[in-house]
C-alpha positions as CSV (number, residue, x, y, z in Angstrom):
1,M,-27.4,-75.8,-28.4
2,S,-30.2,-75.5,-30.8
3,K,-30.7,-74.2,-34.0
4,E,-33.7,-72.0,-32.4
5,M,-31.2,-70.4,-30.2
6,F,-28.8,-69.0,-32.8
7,G,-31.1,-69.0,-36.2
8,M,-28.6,-71.3,-37.5
9,S,-26.6,-74.5,-37.0
10,E,-23.3,-74.7,-35.3
11,S,-21.6,-75.7,-38.2
12,D,-23.2,-72.9,-40.3
13,I,-21.9,-70.4,-37.7
14,R,-18.3,-72.0,-38.0
15,E,-18.6,-72.0,-41.7
16,Q,-20.2,-68.3,-42.3
17,Y,-18.5,-66.5,-39.6
18,M,-15.5,-68.7,-38.0
19,E,-14.1,-69.7,-41.4
20,S,-14.8,-66.4,-43.2
21,I,-12.5,-64.1,-45.1
22,T,-12.9,-61.6,-42.1
23,A,-11.8,-64.2,-39.7
24,K,-8.8,-65.3,-41.7
25,F,-7.4,-62.0,-42.5
26,S,-8.5,-60.1,-39.3
27,G,-9.2,-62.4,-36.7
28,L,-12.2,-63.7,-34.8
29,E,-12.4,-60.5,-32.8
30,M,-13.1,-58.4,-35.7
31,V,-15.9,-61.1,-36.6
32,V,-17.4,-60.5,-33.4
33,A,-16.9,-56.7,-33.5
34,G,-18.7,-57.0,-36.8
35,I,-21.6,-58.9,-35.2
36,L,-22.2,-56.5,-32.7
37,S,-22.2,-53.5,-35.1
38,D,-24.9,-55.3,-37.1
39,C,-26.7,-55.7,-33.7
40,Q,-26.7,-52.0,-33.2
41,E,-28.2,-51.5,-36.6
42,L,-30.8,-54.1,-35.8
43,I,-31.7,-52.4,-32.5
44,E,-32.5,-49.1,-34.5
45,R,-34.6,-51.2,-36.7
46,G,-36.6,-52.5,-33.9
47,Q,-35.8,-56.2,-34.9
48,S,-35.0,-57.7,-31.4
49,E,-35.1,-61.3,-32.1
50,R,-32.5,-60.9,-34.8
51,V,-30.5,-58.9,-32.3
52,R,-30.8,-62.0,-29.6
53,K,-29.8,-64.5,-32.3
54,Q,-26.7,-62.4,-33.1
55,L,-25.7,-62.0,-29.8
56,N,-26.0,-65.6,-29.0
57,V,-23.7,-66.3,-32.3
58,A,-21.1,-63.7,-31.0
59,K,-21.1,-65.3,-27.5
60,F,-20.7,-68.9,-29.5
61,I,-17.8,-67.3,-31.1
62,L,-16.3,-66.0,-27.9
63,F,-16.7,-69.0,-26.0
64,E,-14.8,-71.1,-28.9
65,M,-11.9,-68.7,-28.7
66,M,-11.8,-68.9,-25.0
67,D,-11.7,-73.0,-25.1
68,A,-9.0,-72.7,-27.9
69,K,-6.9,-70.2,-25.8
70,R,-7.4,-72.7,-22.7
71,N,-6.4,-75.5,-24.5
72,E,-3.3,-73.7,-25.7
73,E,-2.1,-72.8,-22.0
74,T,-2.6,-76.3,-20.8
75,V,1.2,-76.9,-21.3
76,L,2.6,-77.8,-17.9
77,V,6.0,-76.4,-16.7
78,S,8.2,-77.6,-13.9
79,S,9.9,-75.1,-11.4
80,D,13.0,-74.7,-13.6
81,D,10.5,-73.9,-16.7
82,K,11.0,-77.0,-18.5
83,E,8.0,-78.2,-20.3
84,I,6.3,-81.2,-18.6
85,A,3.5,-82.1,-20.9
């Protein structure tokens, strides 16, 4: 994914959004909600290019959350509910 897509690098997204105080205290869900609220305001101001980039940031964060959840759920259990891996 390119900087052009987000308007910032992926490492900047992680630092500025995913490691923010909001993320630490309220969770990434609230970070995404905040980005969406910002998008609503930007739409009112007619700043569609900034909206596009912010929506891509929100999607990036959501996909990272989904990947993390998927990795947590890959624990295999046997038919007697004992963890295999």
